[in-house]
C-alpha positions in Angstrom: -2.1 -10.1 23.7 -5.8 -10.3 22.6 -7.5 -13.7 21.8 -8.2 -12.4 18.3 -4.4 -11.6 17.9 -3.3 -14.8 19.1 -5.7 -16.5 16.6 -4.5 -14.7 13.7 -1.0 -15.4 14.4 -1.8 -19.2 14.8 -4.0 -19.4 11.7 -4.4 -22.2 10.5 -4.0 -24.5 13.2 -5.3 -27.1 11.2 -4.0 -27.0 7.7 -6.9 -25.7 5.4 -6.3 -24.7 1.7 -6.9 -21.1 1.1 -5.7 -20.9 -2.5 -7.7 -21.5 -5.5 -7.3 -25.2 -6.5 -7.3 -24.4 -10.4 -4.6 -21.7 -9.8 -2.5 -23.8 -7.4 -2.7 -26.9 -10.1 -1.4 -24.5 -12.8 1.2 -23.3 -10.4 2.3 -26.6 -9.5 2.3 -27.8 -13.1 4.5 -24.9 -14.0 7.1 -25.4 -11.2 7.5 -29.2 -12.3 8.2 -27.7 -15.7 10.9 -25.4 -14.4 12.2 -28.2 -12.4 12.6 -30.5 -15.3 14.9 -27.8 -17.0 17.4 -27.7 -14.1 20.2 -27.0 -13.9 19.3 -23.9 -15.8 22.3 -22.3 -18.0 24.2 -20.1 -15.4 24.6 -17.1 -17.6 21.0 -16.9 -18.7 20.2 -17.4 -15.1 22.2 -14.6 -13.8 21.1 -12.1 -16.2 17.3 -13.1 -15.3 18.1 -12.8 -11.4 19.9 -9.4 -11.9 16.6 -8.3 -13.9 14.2 -9.4 -11.3 16.4 -7.9 -8.5 15.9 -4.6 -10.2 12.3 -5.0 -10.9 11.7 -6.3 -7.5 13.7 -3.2 -5.8 11.8 -0.8 -8.2 8.5 -2.1 -7.1 8.6 -2.8 -3.7 10.1 0.7 -3.0 7.6 2.5 -5.3 4.9 0.9 -3.6 6.0 2.7 -0.4 6.3 6.1 -2.1 9.8 6.0 -3.8 9.7 8.0 -6.9 12.5 6.7 -8.7 11.5 5.2 -12.0 12.5 1.6 -13.0 15.2 3.0 -15.4 16.4 5.3 -12.6 16.5 2.3 -10.1 18.8 0.4 -12.5 21.3 3.1 -12.9 21.6 3.7 -9.3 22.2 0.1 -8.5 24.1 -1.0 -11.6 26.0 2.2 -12.2 26.0 4.0 -9.1 24.7 7.0 -10.6 22.9 9.8 -8.9 19.7 11.1 -10.1 19.0 14.8 -10.5 16.0 15.7 -8.2 15.9 12.6 -6.1 16.5 12.7 -2.8 19.4 10.7 -0.9 17.1 8.4 0.9 15.4 7.4 -2.5 18.9 6.4 -3.8 19.7 4.6 -0.5 16.4 2.6 -0.5 17.5 1.2 -4.0 20.9 0.2 -2.8 19.8 -1.1 0.3 17.2 -3.3 -1.0 19.2 -4.6 -3.8 21.9 -5.6 -1.1 18.9 -7.1 0.9 18.3 -9.3 -2.1 21.8 -10.5 -2.4 21.7 -11.4 1.2 18.6 -13.5 0.5 20.4 -15.3 -2.4 23.5 -16.1 -0.1 20.8 -17.6 2.5 19.2 -19.6 0.0 22.5 -21.3 -1.1 23.6 -21.8 2.7 20.2 -23.3 3.6 20.0 -22.0 7.1 17.0 -21.7 9.2 14.6 -18.7 8.9 14.8 -17.1 12.2 13.9 -14.2 14.1 17.5 -12.6 14.1 17.4 -13.2 10.4 14.2 -11.1 9.9 15.7 -8.4 11.9 18.7 -8.6 9.9 16.8 -8.1 6.7 15.3 -4.9 8.1 18.7 -3.7 9.3 19.9 -4.0 5.5 16.6 -2.2 4.5 17.0 1.1 6.8 20.8 1.0 7.2 22.1 4.5 6.6 18.6 5.8 6.3 17.7 5.4 10.1 20.4 3.7 12.0 19.0 4.1 15.3 15.9 1.9 14.2 17.5 -0.7 11.7 17.2 -4.0 12.9 15.4 -3.1 16.0 11.6 -3.6 17.1 9.7 -0.2 17.5 9.2 1.3 21.2 6.2 3.4 19.9 2.7 2.7 18.8 2.4 3.2 14.9 -0.3 3.3 12.4 -0.7 2.2 8.9 -1.3 4.9 6.3 -4.7 4.4 4.8 -5.7 1.4 6.6 -8.5 0.8 9.2 -6.4 -1.6 11.0 -4.2 -0.4 14.1 -1.1 -2.6 15.0 -0.5 -3.9 18.4 1.2 -1.9 21.2 5.0 -1.8 21.1 5.4 -3.8 24.4 3.4 -6.8 22.7 6.0 -7.0 19.6 8.6 -9.4 21.2 5.8 -11.8 22.4 3.9 -11.7 19.2 7.1 -12.4 17.0 7.9 -15.4 19.4 4.1 -16.7 18.2 4.8 -16.0 14.8 7.9 -17.8 14.4 6.6 -20.8 16.3 3.8 -20.7 13.8 6.3 -20.5 10.8 8.5 -23.4 12.4 5.4 -25.7 13.0 3.8 -25.1 9.3 7.3 -25.2 7.3 6.7 -28.6 5.9 3.1 -29.3 6.5 1.8 -26.0 4.6 2.1 -25.4 0.7 4.9 -22.9 0.1 2.5 -20.3 -1.6 0.2 -20.2 1.6 3.4 -20.4 3.9 4.8 -17.7 2.1 1.8 -15.4 1.8 0.6 -15.9 5.1 4.2 -15.2 6.4 4.2 -12.1 4.8 0.7 -11.0 6.2 1.5 -12.0 9.7 4.6 -9.9 9.9 2.7 -6.8 8.7 -0.2 -7.7 11.0 2.5 -7.4 13.8 4.2 -4.3 12.2 7.2 -4.9 14.4 9.3 -1.9 13.1 8.9 1.8 13.1 9.5 1.6 9.2 10.1 -0.8 6.3 7.7 -3.2 7.5 6.1 -3.9 3.9 9.7 -4.3 2.4 10.8 -6.5 5.1 7.5 -8.7 4.8 7.9 -9.0 1.1 11.5 -10.2 1.1 10.6 -12.6 3.9 7.9 -14.1 1.4 10.6 -14.3 -1.2 13.1 -15.8 0.9 10.6 -18.6 1.8 9.6 -19.1 -2.0 13.0 -19.3 -3.0 14.2 -21.7 -0.6 11.2 -23.7 -1.7 12.4 -23.7 -5.1 10.4 -21.0 -6.5 11.5 -17.6 -8.5 10.8 -14.5 -6.1 7.2 -13.0 -6.7 7.1 -9.3 -7.6 4.2 -7.3 -6.3 3.7 -4.6 -9.0 3.4 -0.8 -8.4 0.3 -0.7 -10.9 -1.4 -3.4 -8.2 -0.7 -1.1 -5.0 -4.2 -0.3 -4.7 -5.4 -4.2 -4.9 -2.7 -5.2 -2.7 -3.6 -3.0 0.0 -7.3 -4.0 -0.2 -6.4 -7.8 -0.1 -4.3 -7.0 3.0 -7.1 -4.9 4.6 -9.1 -8.0 4.2 -6.8 -10.2 5.8 -6.4 -8.1 8.6 -10.2 -8.5 9.2 -9.7 -12.3 9.2 -10.4 -13.2 5.4 -6.9 -14.6 4.2 -8.0 -16.3 1.0 -8.0 -13.1 -1.2 -4.5 -11.9 0.0 -3.2 -15.6 -0.6 -4.8 -16.0 -4.1 -3.3 -12.4 -4.9 0.3 -13.5 -4.2 -0.3 -16.8 -5.9 -1.1 -15.0 -9.2 2.6 -13.0 -8.7 3.9 -16.3 -8.1 2.5 -17.5 -11.2 3.8 -14.5 -13.0 7.4 -15.2 -12.2 7.1 -18.8 -13.2 5.8 -17.7 -16.6 8.5 -15.3 -17.1 11.2 -18.0 -16.1 9.7 -20.4 -18.3 9.3 -18.0 -21.1 13.0 -17.6 -20.5 14.2 -21.3 -20.5 11.9 -23.4 -22.2 12.5 -24.4 -25.8 9.9 -24.8 -28.2 10.3 -27.9 -30.4 7.9 -26.6 -33.3 6.5 -23.4 -34.6 3.2 -24.6 -33.6 4.1 -25.2 -30.3 5.8 -22.0 -30.0 2.8 -20.0 -31.5 0.6 -21.6 -28.7 2.7 -21.0 -25.8 3.8 -17.3 -27.1 2.5 -14.6 -24.6 0.1 -12.2 -26.6 -2.4 -9.5 -25.7 -5.7 -10.3 -24.5 -7.3 -8.6 -27.8 -5.2 -11.1 -29.7 -5.8 -13.9 -27.7 -9.7 -13.3 -28.0 -9.8 -13.3 -31.8 -11.7 -16.0 -33.1 -13.2 -17.0 -29.4 -16.6 -16.0 -28.0 -14.8 -13.8 -25.4 -14.1 -10.0 -25.7 -10.9 -8.4 -24.3 -13.0 -7.2 -21.2 -14.3 -10.6 -20.4 -10.6 -12.1 -20.8 -9.3 -9.4 -18.4 -11.8 -10.3 -15.8 -11.0 -13.9 -16.0 -7.1 -12.9 -15.6 -7.9 -10.8 -12.8 -9.7 -13.3 -11.0 -6.8 -16.0 -11.9 -9.1 -18.4 -14.1 -7.2 -18.1 -17.1 -3.5 -18.4 -17.2 -2.4 -14.8 -17.4 0.2 -12.3 -16.2 0.7 -8.7 -16.0 3.5 -6.9 -18.0 3.7 -3.3 -16.9 0.1 -2.4 -17.1 -1.1 -5.0 -19.9 -2.5 -8.5 -19.3 -0.7 -11.4 -21.4 -1.9 -14.9 -22.1 -1.6 -17.7 -24.6 -3.7 -19.2 -27.1 -3.1 -22.5 -25.4 -4.3 -21.1 -22.2 -7.8 -19.7 -23.8 -8.1 -23.3 -25.5 -7.7 -24.9 -21.9 -10.1 -22.4 -20.4 -12.6 -22.9 -23.4 -12.4 -27.0 -22.9 -13.0 -26.6 -19.1 -16.1 -24.8 -19.8 -17.2 -27.2 -22.1 -16.8 -30.2 -19.5 -18.6 -28.2 -16.8 -21.5 -27.8 -19.0 
């Protein structure tokens, strides 16, 4: 095991905040608001979780090249339909991923530890019936990551590297804030690349298991953000972790926004208007900011905004908050 690899898997030894403090403050405030709404209405919660499971399955598989659309993914999972022109592998990827999400839900309820065997079980569910020979097993050959300069470690190093990673996870479970813990766990598993296939999907599911155990909704990395996702992963492979952590944090905030939008009750019309999610063009009216500038702020996480399909949404309240913060700094 190289000295650099050991350092990356043990980073940070001294807890150091990587997440943007303004973004983290917003996430904590939204998490508190969501916690104050608990217990959430069970029927509405089940419906939202099912929607998240389908979207998570679609986007996670699409990032890896699966060509099923969101609607087709829903039909395969909920109706058991076969989509003409799509391969058996693509159908199995959708079914397997949804079963893996159900497995995570059970794990969260049981409150068991996050172990190395559990990670291998998640991978087994991802690849079962697709590649039974490799499902749940560490790779025995060298692999390369398509489109990346980073070369994963040799196969014989994987077991010892996984031990180092699991020790790091155990050591930092209570020390580190949940967003950094989940995102760095995702990165470290991809950095080791322990499996011959399915590493990305397994890492994203591990990340969401940690978030769910910490009381957060799962984060969905959108297919439209695939290029950005790989860019920040490449930066992390080179030792610059903050861009990746903040990218994941913005996706966590997006999920919190969707949960709050579903469960928060607006007491007055004025409050509802201020908290309603609108396009950046509409949000910019009556302000000194253009849609392009607000889009830049949204991508940087400087305003409270999230992506729905390809469009950024924000609220009038978020823009007012940003304007006030600018005035205070001046």
